[in-house]
Rosetta silent file (secondary structure, phi, psi, omega in degrees, C-alpha in Angstrom):
SEQUENCE: MDREFDIEATYDGGVFRPEEPVSLPNRARVRLTVHEEGGGPTIVYPDPEEARRARELWKSFAEKGILDLGGRPLTRDEMHERG
SCORE:     score description
SCORE:     0.000 S_00000001
   1 L     0.000  125.826  177.409 -174.151  105.188  218.672 S_00000001
   2 L   -87.144  134.125  175.431 -171.485  102.551  217.903 S_00000001
   3 L  -125.416  150.300  176.763 -171.473  101.025  214.424 S_00000001
   4 L  -132.407  128.489  177.353 -169.303   98.236  213.076 S_00000001
   5 L  -156.849  159.176 -179.561 -168.622   97.564  209.404 S_00000001
   6 L   -98.400  142.799  171.679 -165.766   96.409  207.168 S_00000001
   7 L  -134.768  154.240  172.449 -164.025   98.516  204.567 S_00000001
   8 L  -100.764  136.762 -177.456 -161.150   97.787  202.209 S_00000001
   9 E  -143.854  161.866  174.590 -158.382  100.361  202.240 S_00000001
  10 E  -115.892  133.983  177.318 -154.867  100.968  200.981 S_00000001
  11 E   -88.320  120.599 -174.309 -152.161  102.246  203.301 S_00000001
  12 E  -144.048  117.171  175.748 -150.325  105.032  201.485 S_00000001
  13 L    60.648   35.896  178.458 -147.953  107.608  202.914 S_00000001
  14 L    83.787    6.698 -176.905 -149.085  107.030  206.497 S_00000001
  15 E  -127.434  137.376  172.787 -152.796  107.284  205.630 S_00000001
  16 E   -86.122  119.939 -178.536 -155.436  104.558  205.190 S_00000001
  17 E  -108.883  114.315 -179.206 -157.347  105.352  201.996 S_00000001
  18 E   -62.840  145.013  178.244 -160.737  103.588  201.656 S_00000001
  19 L   -75.429  -25.945 -179.232 -161.411  101.800  198.372 S_00000001
  20 L  -133.519  160.524  178.948 -165.042  102.966  198.406 S_00000001
  21 L   -56.923  143.548 -179.420 -166.861  105.932  199.986 S_00000001
  22 L  -118.338  132.872 -178.317 -167.395  105.620  203.740 S_00000001
  23 L   -87.700   78.948  177.161 -170.429  107.051  205.495 S_00000001
  24 L  -137.376  148.751  175.224 -168.739  108.755  208.447 S_00000001
  25 L   -69.425  153.620  178.795 -168.625  112.365  209.552 S_00000001
  26 L   -57.735  137.698  179.235 -165.374  114.223  208.934 S_00000001
  27 L    66.528   20.563  176.648 -162.755  113.634  211.681 S_00000001
  28 L   -65.298  140.209  177.085 -164.774  110.742  213.157 S_00000001
  29 L   -86.858  133.793 -179.719 -162.678  108.602  215.514 S_00000001
  30 L  -134.707  162.944  172.948 -162.503  104.930  214.561 S_00000001
  31 L  -115.238  127.607 -177.801 -160.638  101.813  215.687 S_00000001
  32 L  -106.169  138.172  167.836 -158.950   99.813  212.930 S_00000001
  33 L  -115.269  119.330 -172.314 -158.077   96.137  212.899 S_00000001
  34 L   -99.666  129.330  173.133 -155.696   95.521  210.017 S_00000001
  35 L  -119.351  101.371 -176.751 -155.560   92.254  208.052 S_00000001
  36 L   -69.930  130.756  178.040 -152.744   92.618  205.526 S_00000001
  37 L   -89.674  166.149 -177.418 -153.532   91.025  202.182 S_00000001
  38 L   -52.549  156.186 -178.370 -150.993   89.268  199.956 S_00000001
  39 L   -69.439 -163.643 -179.685 -148.232   91.222  198.307 S_00000001
  40 L   106.121  171.318 -178.155 -147.902   92.161  194.705 S_00000001
  41 L   -67.312  149.586  178.858 -148.606   95.314  192.781 S_00000001
  42 L  -111.904  130.116  175.991 -151.546   97.456  193.770 S_00000001
  43 L  -102.176  125.411 -179.982 -153.813   99.065  191.197 S_00000001
  44 L  -103.731  121.512  178.951 -155.524  102.205  192.437 S_00000001
  45 L  -100.828  122.372  179.266 -158.812  103.069  190.768 S_00000001
  46 L   -67.469  -24.603 -178.954 -159.885  106.698  191.165 S_00000001
  47 L  -100.429  114.269 -178.758 -163.515  105.682  190.589 S_00000001
  48 H   -56.725  -34.015  178.801 -164.876  103.469  193.432 S_00000001
  49 H   -67.059  -38.910  177.145 -167.439  101.884  191.087 S_00000001
  50 H   -64.774  -39.749  177.660 -164.670  100.904  188.678 S_00000001
  51 H   -62.687  -42.089  179.672 -162.735   99.380  191.602 S_00000001
  52 H   -63.711  -44.819  179.380 -165.793   97.362  192.649 S_00000001
  53 H   -61.852  -40.287  179.185 -166.337   96.064  189.110 S_00000001
  54 H   -64.465  -43.005  178.035 -162.670   95.045  188.852 S_00000001
  55 H   -61.695  -42.040  179.333 -162.831   93.147  192.178 S_00000001
  56 H   -64.771  -38.886  178.950 -165.980   91.322  191.047 S_00000001
  57 H   -63.538  -47.100  179.173 -164.348   90.400  187.726 S_00000001
  58 H   -63.278  -39.496  177.270 -161.255   88.936  189.455 S_00000001
  59 H   -61.532  -42.226 -179.281 -163.485   87.036  191.910 S_00000001
  60 H   -65.544  -37.484  176.181 -165.460   85.536  189.007 S_00000001
  61 H   -60.185  -46.820 -178.472 -162.200   84.442  187.328 S_00000001
  62 H   -63.884  -42.468 -178.769 -161.084   82.695  190.516 S_00000001
  63 H   -65.284  -33.161 -178.938 -164.486   81.024  191.035 S_00000001
  64 L   -85.646   -3.338 -179.158 -164.520   79.692  187.451 S_00000001
  65 L    79.465    9.360  178.928 -160.985   78.334  187.767 S_00000001
  66 L   -73.824  -29.198 -175.291 -159.716   80.719  185.098 S_00000001
  67 L  -124.828  120.051  178.573 -157.339   82.292  187.594 S_00000001
  68 L   -97.737  106.510 -177.178 -155.348   80.210  190.080 S_00000001
  69 L   -85.268   -4.571 -174.812 -154.518   82.460  193.018 S_00000001
  70 L  -104.566   -5.167 -174.934 -152.723   79.758  194.985 S_00000001
  71 L   -85.542  166.671  176.724 -149.936   78.693  192.657 S_00000001
  72 L   -81.193  154.546  176.880 -146.324   79.756  192.524 S_00000001
  73 L   -67.274  145.868  176.772 -145.204   82.202  189.844 S_00000001
  74 L   -73.631  148.523  174.011 -143.739   80.629  186.727 S_00000001
  75 L   -76.322  167.039  177.932 -140.037   81.072  186.033 S_00000001
  76 H   -60.459  -43.499  178.736 -138.943   82.898  182.912 S_00000001
  77 H   -61.653  -40.377  179.591 -137.895   79.590  181.310 S_00000001
  78 H   -65.696  -38.859  179.613 -141.275   78.040  182.129 S_00000001
  79 H   -64.901  -33.360 -177.704 -143.131   80.989  180.625 S_00000001
  80 L  -103.415   16.349  176.239 -141.125   80.660  177.433 S_00000001
  81 L    53.246   40.175  179.316 -141.213   76.841  177.434 S_00000001
  82 L   -96.810  -14.714 -172.704 -137.428   76.614  177.716 S_00000001
  83 L  -139.555    0.000    0.000 -137.265   74.315  180.682 S_00000001
């Protein structure tokens, strides 16, 4: 039986590591289509529930306009109101 579903994963040391548990038998063969997300530091949460809560929190910030994900980073002078 073929199933299709999306998962979020981190590529680390040649291995794709799912962000949340995946319901597949061990050594199951899959086909991956990779959509690389924007750069920046990656925070790895050992607890999948904690990772989910963090993603939801960041999404809520973006939706409320508290967090602007589309802007350029501020320069050091701009952060310290020097320029």
